[in-house]
C-alpha positions as CSV (number, residue, x, y, z in Angstrom):
1,M,-14.7,-3.8,-23.9
2,T,-11.3,-2.4,-22.8
3,L,-10.7,-0.2,-19.8
4,P,-10.9,3.5,-20.4
5,R,-7.5,5.4,-20.4
6,P,-6.7,8.7,-18.7
7,G,-8.3,11.5,-20.6
8,D,-11.2,9.3,-21.8
9,R,-14.8,10.0,-20.9
10,V,-16.2,7.1,-19.0
11,P,-19.4,5.3,-20.0
12,D,-22.7,6.7,-18.8
13,F,-24.7,4.7,-16.3
14,A,-28.0,4.9,-14.3
15,L,-28.0,2.6,-11.3
16,S,-29.9,2.2,-8.0
17,N,-28.1,2.8,-4.8
18,Q,-28.6,0.9,-1.5
19,H,-31.7,3.1,-0.8
20,G,-33.3,2.5,-4.2
21,E,-32.4,6.0,-5.5
22,T,-31.0,6.3,-9.0
23,L,-27.6,7.8,-9.5
24,T,-26.2,8.7,-13.0
25,L,-22.8,9.8,-14.2
26,A,-24.4,13.2,-14.9
27,D,-25.2,13.5,-11.1
28,L,-21.4,13.2,-10.4
29,R,-20.3,15.9,-12.8
30,G,-19.1,19.2,-11.3
31,A,-16.8,17.6,-8.8
32,P,-14.1,14.9,-8.8
33,A,-15.4,11.4,-8.2
34,L,-14.0,8.0,-7.3
35,L,-15.9,5.1,-8.8
36,V,-14.9,1.9,-6.9
37,F,-15.9,-1.4,-8.6
38,F,-15.7,-4.4,-6.3
39,P,-16.6,-8.0,-6.8
40,L,-19.1,-9.0,-4.1
41,V,-20.0,-7.1,-1.0
42,L,-20.2,-10.1,1.4
43,T,-16.6,-11.2,1.0
44,P,-13.8,-10.4,3.4
45,V,-11.6,-8.4,1.0
46,C,-14.6,-6.3,-0.3
47,E,-15.9,-5.7,3.2
48,G,-12.4,-4.6,4.3
49,E,-12.1,-2.2,1.4
50,L,-15.5,-0.7,2.0
51,A,-14.7,-0.2,5.7
52,A,-11.5,1.5,4.8
53,L,-13.2,3.7,2.2
54,A,-15.9,4.6,4.8
55,G,-13.1,5.8,7.1
56,L,-11.4,7.9,4.4
57,E,-14.5,9.2,2.6
58,P,-15.3,12.1,4.9
59,A,-11.9,13.7,4.4
60,W,-12.2,13.2,0.6
61,R,-15.7,14.7,0.7
62,A,-14.4,17.7,2.6
63,R,-11.9,18.2,-0.2
64,G,-14.7,18.1,-2.8
65,A,-14.5,14.5,-4.0
66,R,-17.4,12.0,-4.1
67,V,-16.9,8.3,-3.5
68,V,-19.3,5.7,-5.1
69,G,-19.0,1.9,-4.9
70,L,-20.4,-0.4,-7.6
71,S,-20.9,-4.1,-7.6
72,V,-23.2,-6.8,-9.0
73,D,-24.9,-7.3,-5.6
74,H,-28.6,-6.6,-5.2
75,R,-29.3,-3.2,-3.5
76,Y,-30.6,-5.0,-0.4
77,A,-27.3,-6.7,0.1
78,L,-25.6,-3.4,-0.4
79,R,-27.9,-1.7,2.1
80,D,-27.1,-4.4,4.7
81,A,-23.4,-4.0,4.2
82,A,-23.6,-0.2,4.3
83,D,-25.4,-0.3,7.6
84,R,-23.1,-2.9,9.1
85,L,-19.9,-1.2,8.0
86,G,-20.9,2.4,8.5
87,V,-20.7,3.3,4.8
88,G,-22.2,6.8,4.2
89,F,-21.6,7.0,0.5
90,D,-23.6,5.5,-2.4
91,L,-23.2,1.8,-3.2
92,L,-24.7,1.2,-6.6
93,S,-26.2,-2.1,-7.7
94,D,-25.1,-3.4,-11.2
95,F,-27.4,-6.4,-10.5
96,W,-29.6,-6.2,-13.7
97,P,-28.8,-6.5,-16.4
98,H,-26.1,-8.4,-14.6
99,G,-22.8,-6.5,-14.7
100,A,-23.8,-4.2,-17.6
101,T,-22.0,-1.2,-16.2
102,A,-18.9,-3.1,-15.2
103,R,-18.8,-4.5,-18.8
104,A,-19.1,-1.0,-20.2
105,F,-16.2,0.1,-18.1
106,G,-14.2,-3.0,-19.2
107,C,-13.9,-4.4,-15.7
108,F,-16.2,-7.5,-15.6
109,D,-14.8,-10.9,-15.0
110,E,-16.9,-13.2,-17.3
111,T,-15.6,-16.3,-15.6
112,R,-16.5,-15.3,-12.1
113,G,-19.6,-13.2,-13.0
114,H,-18.7,-10.0,-11.1
115,A,-16.7,-6.8,-11.4
116,T,-12.9,-6.8,-11.1
117,R,-11.1,-4.5,-8.6
118,H,-10.8,-1.3,-10.6
119,S,-11.4,2.2,-9.3
120,F,-11.8,5.1,-11.7
121,V,-10.8,8.6,-10.5
122,L,-12.8,11.2,-12.5
123,D,-12.3,14.9,-12.9
124,A,-15.3,17.3,-12.6
125,A,-16.1,16.8,-16.3
126,G,-16.3,13.0,-16.0
127,R,-13.0,12.2,-17.6
128,L,-10.7,9.5,-16.3
129,V,-7.7,11.0,-14.4
130,R,-6.3,7.8,-13.0
131,L,-7.1,4.1,-12.6
132,V,-6.4,2.3,-9.4
133,S,-6.4,-1.6,-9.6
134,S,-5.5,-4.7,-7.7
135,G,-5.8,-8.4,-8.1
136,H,-8.8,-10.5,-7.3
137,G,-7.9,-11.2,-3.7
138,S,-5.9,-8.0,-2.9
139,P,-7.4,-4.7,-1.6
140,R,-6.5,-1.5,-3.3
141,P,-4.1,0.6,-1.1
142,A,-5.4,3.9,0.4
143,A,-2.1,5.5,-0.7
144,A,-3.0,4.8,-4.3
145,Y,-6.3,6.7,-3.8
146,E,-4.5,9.6,-2.3
147,A,-2.1,9.8,-5.2
148,A,-5.0,9.5,-7.7
149,L,-7.0,12.3,-5.9
150,A,-3.9,14.5,-6.0
151,A,-3.7,13.9,-9.7
152,A,-7.3,15.1,-9.9
153,G,-6.3,18.3,-8.2
154,L,-7.4,17.5,-4.7
């Protein structure tokens, strides 16, 4: 599958968060959302990105945007990372079927067996406004998120 393009509706999903609660795309409608796919939570770049997002998320939430992280990690690993890093937003487990949601979004690395570094900025209707990406070992810059949220009207 290919990556969605701006204006496209993104694929639906229903995944468990780090607390075992199910979150769906429909739950995010009504406000802009930032879906952040990351490879593996227990790696330095991913932990750095999550810590940075945790610091920025309260300001984005105050502006009406919701941040959600997604990876192939089990929800218990996501819970551990959320607790250690002070992450207050949902981290969704795409553990089983392994990477199905990342595949549906076109951002699954079949060779490595995990999601690639793609973030999808959605409008309140669930349509893609902007895509923020980086290479395997590079974090996505916060400035790119700010520009993407501005494009979503925030």
